[in-house]
Every structure is written in C-alpha cells, then in structure tokens.
C-alpha positions as CSV (number, residue, x, y, z in Angstrom):
1,M,-23.8,-86.6,18.5
2,F,-26.5,-83.9,17.8
3,K,-27.2,-82.9,21.4
4,G,-26.3,-79.2,20.8
5,I,-28.6,-78.8,17.8
6,G,-31.5,-77.6,20.0
7,N,-29.2,-75.0,21.6
8,I,-27.9,-73.8,18.3
9,A,-31.5,-73.4,16.9
10,S,-32.5,-71.5,20.1
11,L,-29.4,-69.3,19.8
12,L,-30.2,-68.5,16.1
13,K,-33.8,-67.6,17.0
14,E,-32.6,-65.3,19.8
15,A,-30.1,-63.7,17.4
16,Q,-32.9,-62.8,14.9
17,N,-34.6,-60.8,17.7
18,I,-31.4,-58.8,18.4
19,G,-31.5,-56.6,15.2
20,P,-34.5,-54.5,16.2
21,K,-33.3,-54.2,19.7
22,M,-29.9,-53.0,18.5
23,E,-31.6,-50.4,16.3
24,K,-33.5,-49.1,19.3
25,V,-30.4,-48.9,21.5
26,T,-28.6,-47.1,18.8
27,E,-31.3,-44.4,18.6
28,E,-31.4,-44.1,22.3
29,L,-27.6,-43.7,22.4
30,K,-27.8,-41.0,19.8
31,A,-30.2,-39.1,22.0
32,K,-28.2,-39.4,25.2
33,R,-25.5,-36.8,26.1
34,V,-22.2,-37.2,28.0
35,S,-19.6,-34.5,28.7
36,G,-16.0,-34.2,29.5
37,S,-13.9,-31.4,30.7
38,A,-10.3,-30.4,31.4
39,G,-8.5,-27.6,33.1
40,G,-11.1,-27.0,35.7
41,G,-13.8,-26.6,32.9
42,M,-11.7,-24.3,30.7
43,V,-12.3,-26.8,27.9
44,S,-15.5,-28.9,27.8
45,V,-16.8,-31.3,25.3
46,L,-20.4,-32.6,24.7
47,A,-20.9,-35.9,22.9
48,N,-23.8,-38.3,22.3
49,G,-23.9,-41.8,23.6
50,L,-22.3,-43.1,20.4
51,G,-19.2,-41.0,21.1
52,H,-19.8,-38.4,18.4
53,I,-18.6,-35.0,19.5
54,L,-21.4,-32.5,19.3
55,K,-20.0,-29.4,20.8
56,I,-16.7,-28.0,22.2
57,D,-16.6,-25.0,24.6
58,I,-13.4,-23.1,25.2
59,D,-13.3,-20.6,28.1
60,P,-13.3,-17.0,26.8
61,M,-10.2,-16.3,28.8
62,L,-8.3,-18.8,26.7
63,K,-9.7,-17.4,23.5
64,E,-8.6,-13.9,24.6
65,K,-5.1,-15.0,25.5
66,G,-4.9,-16.9,22.3
67,D,-3.4,-19.7,24.3
68,V,-3.4,-22.3,21.6
69,E,-0.9,-24.5,23.4
70,M,-3.1,-24.8,26.5
71,V,-6.1,-25.6,24.4
72,A,-4.2,-28.2,22.5
73,D,-3.2,-29.8,25.8
74,L,-6.7,-29.7,27.3
75,L,-8.8,-30.6,24.3
76,P,-7.7,-34.3,24.1
77,A,-8.2,-34.8,27.8
78,A,-11.8,-33.4,27.6
79,I,-12.5,-35.5,24.5
80,N,-11.1,-38.7,26.1
81,E,-13.3,-38.1,29.2
82,A,-16.4,-37.7,27.1
83,S,-15.4,-40.7,25.0
84,A,-14.9,-42.9,28.0
85,K,-18.4,-42.0,29.3
86,A,-19.9,-42.7,25.9
87,K,-18.2,-46.1,25.8
88,Q,-19.6,-46.9,29.3
89,L,-23.1,-46.0,28.2
90,H,-22.6,-48.2,25.1
91,V,-21.4,-51.2,27.1
92,E,-24.3,-50.8,29.5
93,S,-26.8,-50.6,26.7
94,M,-25.3,-53.7,24.9
95,Q,-25.5,-55.6,28.2
96,S,-29.2,-54.8,28.5
97,V,-29.8,-56.0,24.9
98,A,-27.9,-59.2,25.5
99,G,-29.4,-59.7,28.9
100,G,-31.9,-62.3,27.7
101,F,-29.6,-63.8,25.2
102,S,-28.2,-67.1,26.5
103,L,-24.6,-67.1,25.4
104,P,-22.4,-70.2,25.6
105,A,-20.6,-70.8,28.8
106,G,-17.4,-68.7,29.1
107,I,-18.3,-66.2,26.4
108,D,-19.3,-63.5,28.9
109,D,-15.9,-63.6,30.4
110,A,-14.3,-63.3,27.0
111,L,-16.4,-60.3,26.1
112,K,-15.4,-58.5,29.3
113,L,-11.8,-58.7,28.1
114,F,-12.7,-56.5,25.1
115,S,-14.8,-54.0,27.0
116,D,-11.8,-52.7,28.9
117,V,-9.3,-52.3,26.1
118,P,-6.8,-49.6,27.1
119,E,-6.5,-46.5,25.0
120,P,-3.5,-46.3,22.7
121,P,-0.8,-43.9,23.8
122,P,-1.1,-40.4,22.2
123,E,1.0,-40.0,19.1
124,T,4.1,-37.9,19.7
125,D,5.1,-35.5,16.9
126,T,7.6,-32.7,16.9
127,D,5.1,-30.2,15.8
128,T,1.8,-30.8,17.7
129,T,0.6,-27.2,17.7
130,P,-2.8,-27.1,16.0
131,S,-4.0,-24.0,14.2
132,L,-7.2,-23.2,16.1
133,D,-9.6,-20.5,15.1
134,T,-10.3,-18.8,18.4
135,E,-12.3,-16.0,16.9
136,R,-15.8,-17.2,17.4
C-alpha cells in the first residue's frame, strides 16, 4: 500500500535542490544573447536568453526612406526569430537542471508536448501601421 512513499520522499528532497539551480540558470540566461533578423539583416533584434528584447537595429536606408510599412513587416519576423532562439536556450537550460531529477515514468514525454507549442497566428487588424520614430 505504501510502496511509493520512498519515491515521493526522494522526489521531494530533489525538488528542494531545484530552487538554487533555477536561480543560477535564470542568471545565466539573462547574460546570454540571441539575435534575430529579417529582410536580409535590414531589421535585427538582440534579446537575452529569457527572451527580453534588448536592442533593435533598423538599416539606415529604411530610416532614410521612412519605410514604416516595411519596418512593420520585418520587425515581428526578427523578434519571433530571436524569441524562438531564446526559448530553445531556455528549454536546454531547464533540461540540464532537471537532468538529475528522476521524474515519474511518462512525465518526460508529457513535458515535450509543451515545449513545442506553436505560436498563435498574428492578429489581423485593419490598421496595422505603427507610428515609428525613425529619427534616431
């Protein structure tokens, strides 16, 4: 009847050790950098491993032309690329933390289902032209 109690106690003990490891991984992800670009590099985005956008670069030619529509088209693609790279770093880091953690059978497969959740489709709106300040 109480065969699994030892496993539960072991699992709880392992869970207590995860907190400090998670804090360390979070700090490491903050320090890592990923980038995304679109339009052959006309728009590029720099983010940290947590997915926080740190910098956006727009090609001076686009700024000169004032091509807000092209920037509006390229910016989401560049951000999504950087975000996908950050998510991959995050997944890899979490796997390294949980590497020594003995999870119940089948839970690993269940977690994989959540690591590959598709992005929601972009919202469509009749007026999607952002007002960008290209004078920098």
